[in-house]
C-alpha positions as YAML, in Angstrom:
chain: A
units: angstrom
residues:
- id: 1
  name: MET
  ca: [48.42, -11.45, -170.04]
- id: 2
  name: LEU
  ca: [46.12, -14.01, -168.54]
- id: 3
  name: LYS
  ca: [42.71, -14.26, -170.17]
- id: 4
  name: LEU
  ca: [39.87, -15.17, -167.88]
- id: 5
  name: ASN
  ca: [36.87, -16.98, -169.16]
- id: 6
  name: ARG
  ca: [33.52, -17.10, -167.38]
- id: 7
  name: LYS
  ca: [34.30, -20.41, -165.69]
- id: 8
  name: THR
  ca: [37.55, -19.05, -164.26]
- id: 9
  name: CYS
  ca: [35.89, -15.83, -163.11]
- id: 10
  name: ARG
  ca: [33.09, -17.76, -161.43]
- id: 11
  name: ARG
  ca: [35.60, -19.98, -159.64]
- id: 12
  name: GLU
  ca: [37.51, -16.93, -158.41]
- id: 13
  name: GLU
  ca: [34.27, -15.34, -157.20]
- id: 14
  name: GLU
  ca: [33.41, -18.46, -155.23]
- id: 15
  name: TYR
  ca: [36.93, -18.65, -153.79]
- id: 16
  name: LEU
  ca: [36.82, -14.98, -152.77]
- id: 17
  name: ALA
  ca: [33.44, -15.47, -151.10]
- id: 18
  name: SER
  ca: [34.71, -18.52, -149.20]
- id: 19
  name: LEU
  ca: [37.77, -16.64, -147.94]
- id: 20
  name: ILE
  ca: [35.66, -13.72, -146.75]
- id: 21
  name: GLN
  ca: [33.27, -16.08, -144.98]
- id: 22
  name: LYS
  ca: [36.19, -17.89, -143.36]
- id: 23
  name: LEU
  ca: [37.49, -14.62, -141.91]
- id: 24
  name: LEU
  ca: [34.06, -13.52, -140.72]
- id: 25
  name: ARG
  ca: [33.00, -16.85, -139.21]
- id: 26
  name: GLU
  ca: [36.21, -17.64, -137.33]
- id: 27
  name: PRO
  ca: [37.47, -14.33, -135.92]
- id: 28
  name: ASP
  ca: [39.24, -15.99, -132.97]
- id: 29
  name: LYS
  ca: [41.44, -17.90, -135.39]
- id: 30
  name: TYR
  ca: [42.44, -14.93, -137.60]
- id: 31
  name: PHE
  ca: [42.42, -11.97, -135.19]
- id: 32
  name: SER
  ca: [44.45, -11.43, -132.03]
- id: 33
  name: GLY
  ca: [43.94, -8.48, -129.73]
- id: 34
  name: GLY
  ca: [41.53, -6.86, -132.16]
- id: 35
  name: TYR
  ca: [43.95, -6.97, -135.13]
- id: 36
  name: LEU
  ca: [44.80, -9.46, -137.85]
- id: 37
  name: ASN
  ca: [47.31, -12.12, -136.87]
- id: 38
  name: SER
  ca: [49.71, -13.85, -139.30]
- id: 39
  name: GLU
  ca: [47.11, -16.37, -140.48]
- id: 40
  name: GLY
  ca: [44.62, -13.59, -141.06]
- id: 41
  name: TRP
  ca: [47.18, -11.63, -143.06]
- id: 42
  name: LYS
  ca: [47.78, -14.62, -145.33]
- id: 43
  name: ILE
  ca: [44.08, -14.73, -146.19]
- id: 44
  name: ILE
  ca: [43.76, -10.94, -146.53]
- id: 45
  name: SER
  ca: [46.65, -10.88, -149.00]
- id: 46
  name: VAL
  ca: [44.84, -13.39, -151.22]
- id: 47
  name: VAL
  ca: [41.58, -11.45, -150.84]
- id: 48
  name: LYS
  ca: [43.34, -8.25, -151.87]
- id: 49
  name: ARG
  ca: [44.87, -9.91, -154.90]
- id: 50
  name: LEU
  ca: [41.55, -11.37, -156.04]
- id: 51
  name: VAL
  ca: [39.67, -8.11, -155.52]
- id: 52
  name: LEU
  ca: [42.29, -6.05, -157.36]
- id: 53
  name: ARG
  ca: [42.22, -8.53, -160.22]
- id: 54
  name: SER
  ca: [38.46, -8.75, -160.63]
- id: 55
  name: ARG
  ca: [37.21, -5.41, -159.21]
- id: 56
  name: SER
  ca: [39.80, -2.72, -159.68]
- id: 57
  name: TYR
  ca: [37.22, -0.08, -158.74]
- id: 58
  name: LEU
  ca: [37.41, -1.38, -155.15]
- id: 59
  name: ALA
  ca: [41.18, -0.90, -154.99]
- id: 60
  name: ARG
  ca: [41.09, 2.01, -152.58]
- id: 61
  name: VAL
  ca: [38.73, 0.19, -150.22]
- id: 62
  name: VAL
  ca: [40.68, -3.05, -150.12]
- id: 63
  name: LYS
  ca: [44.05, -1.29, -149.85]
- id: 64
  name: SER
  ca: [42.78, 0.51, -146.76]
- id: 65
  name: ILE
  ca: [43.36, -2.68, -144.77]
- id: 66
  name: ASN
  ca: [46.78, -2.32, -143.22]
- id: 67
  name: SER
  ca: [48.59, -3.35, -140.05]
- id: 68
  name: ASN
  ca: [46.79, -0.64, -138.07]
- id: 69
  name: SER
  ca: [43.31, -1.77, -139.15]
- id: 70
  name: SER
  ca: [41.10, -2.92, -136.32]
- id: 71
  name: TYR
  ca: [38.77, -5.90, -136.40]
- id: 72
  name: GLU
  ca: [35.81, -3.58, -136.99]
- id: 73
  name: ARG
  ca: [37.51, -1.89, -139.97]
- id: 74
  name: VAL
  ca: [38.43, -5.21, -141.58]
- id: 75
  name: VAL
  ca: [34.89, -6.56, -141.12]
- id: 76
  name: LYS
  ca: [33.44, -3.37, -142.63]
- id: 77
  name: VAL
  ca: [35.67, -3.69, -145.72]
- id: 78
  name: LEU
  ca: [34.94, -7.41, -146.12]
- id: 79
  name: ASN
  ca: [31.19, -6.80, -145.83]
- id: 80
  name: SER
  ca: [31.34, -4.08, -148.48]
- id: 81
  name: ILE
  ca: [33.23, -6.41, -150.83]
- id: 82
  name: GLU
  ca: [30.70, -9.15, -150.17]
- id: 83
  name: GLU
  ca: [27.74, -6.82, -150.78]
- id: 84
  name: ASN
  ca: [29.31, -5.62, -154.00]
- id: 85
  name: SER
  ca: [29.81, -9.23, -155.12]
- id: 86
  name: GLN
  ca: [26.16, -10.06, -154.60]
- id: 87
  name: ARG
  ca: [25.06, -7.02, -156.60]
- id: 88
  name: SER
  ca: [27.27, -7.92, -159.54]
- id: 89
  name: LEU
  ca: [25.87, -11.46, -159.85]
...
């Protein structure tokens, strides 16, 4: 099992925050017709992995993003992850 030290955790937190910001700042690039496109799905899969690894208590929320999730739903989930990240710091 991989052991994470504080430096690694901090780096993952920063990476997660940057991915979320990328999705929120450039919706035209990652969403098509109100849903995630292939590039958006690549980023969401990494976001899911990082969240499940560092915040297992958010598993249900992050797993709720699926192929039928609208732009509004994805933004809502990403904002809740981001808010939770800021509280934990």
